[in-house]
N, C-alpha and C positions, 0 to 999 in steps of 0.2 A: 504494500500500500504506500503510495507516495504522499508526500506532504507538500501542499502548494507553496508554502512560504519557505520551504527548505529544499535546496537543490539536491540534497542527498536522499536516495530512496530510503524509506522508513518501513520497517517491518513491525507490525503490531501483532503480538501473539500471546496466548495464555502462558503464564509462568507460575512457578511455585510460590507460595507465601514467603518461604525463607529467602527466595531470590529478590524479594522487594525490600527486605529489612535494611540492608546497607544504605540504599538511597533514601528510604524513609527517614532513617536516623540522621544521615548527614545533612539533609535539606530541612526536615521539619523540626526535629528536636535534638540538635547536635550536642547540647549540654546535658541532656538526660541520659540515663543508662540505656544501652541498646535494648534492653528488655522492655523499656517503656513503649516502644513502637510495635511490639508484637502483641496483637490482639487475641483475646481468648477465642473469638469467633473466626479467626483466620483460617482454621481448618475447614470451615464450612463456606468459605467465600470463593469468589472467582477473581483471580489475580491476573493482571495484564501488564506487559512491558512493551515499551517502544524501543526498538533496537536499530541502531545505525549500522550500515555495512561494516563488516570486519570487527564488530564489537560483541564480545560474549556477555557483557553485562548491560542491563537496560539503561537507557538514557532518561526515561521517564517510567513511572509505575503508578498503578491505581488498583484499588481493590473494591469489589462489588459484592453487596450482600442483599438478600431479601430482608427488608426491614420496613415496618409500617411507618407512615408519617406520624410524627409526635404531636398530634393535635387531638383535641377533644371536640368531636363533631358528631352530633346525633345522627347525621345522615350517613349515607354509604361512603366508606373510605375507599379510595382507589387502591388498586394493587400497586405497591411501592417497592422501590429498590433504593439502596443508599450506597453512595461511593464514599470511600474513606482512604486516608493515607495517600493522597494524590501528590506526587512529587516529581519535579523535573530537575535534572542536574543544572545548576546555575549557568555554566557556560553555554548551555543549549536553550536557555529560556529565550522567549521572544522570536522563535524561529518556526512556530506553528506545530511543534511536536506535541506539546500538551493539549492543544486544541484537537489535533488529530486523535490522540488517545482518548480524550473525553468524548468526542463524537462517536468513536468506536464503542465505548462503554454504553452510551445512550442506545445504540442499535442493539447491542447484546442484551441489555436490560429489557428492552421491548420484545425482542424475538425469542430469547431464551427463558427469561424469567416472567414474561407476560406483564411487565410493569407498565403502568399507565403514567406514573409520575416517578421521577428520580430526584433524590434530595441529598444534601450534605450539610455538615457543619463547616462553614467557611470562615477563615480568618477575615475579620473586618477589612484588613488592609488588602485582601484579594477580592472583595465583593464586586468591585467594578469589573474585574476580569471575568467573573462568572456572569454578570449581567450582560456584558458584551457578547456572550455566547448563549443568550436567551433565558438564563435563569433569573428568578425573582426572589427577593428576600421574603421571609415569613417569620412570625414569632418575634420574641424579644431577644435582644442581645444578651450574651452571657460570657462568662470567663472560664477558661481552662488554664489554671496557673496564672501567668502574667499576660496571657494573650486573649484578646477580645474576639468573640465569634458571633456570627449571625447564621441562621439556617437559610439555605437557598434551595429552590426546587424548579423543576421544569416538567411540563407535561409532554410525553413522547407518544 
């Protein structure tokens, strides 16, 4: 699969949860113990990596889970999927790699998990990036440690 903003061919493929850990750690929580980025539900998730040619390790990673929307609505809740631990190696950010990986996960969530909506806990500093890709904020802001978050969703 090619990436329109990146002249290098990009391959997006499933990968093991353990293959996502080093990049998750170095990008998202470099000052936390590496165990902090391993999720208890990782064994039940779908994990994907974006690989550049001649690279054995992923340049970007994302994990997808079946997870209901965290809302209290007396009406019918849509089938939902949640992505977590989305990280792109900083030297490769801004080249369309993350966008390609996110779009791939949107398709997989719809086709494989039957999701109607996909959501995530986004760092507030990244919310505009997600909004530019069609996601909208919902709920109240909250904190994980010293980082402020907002939930984002998109109907697929």
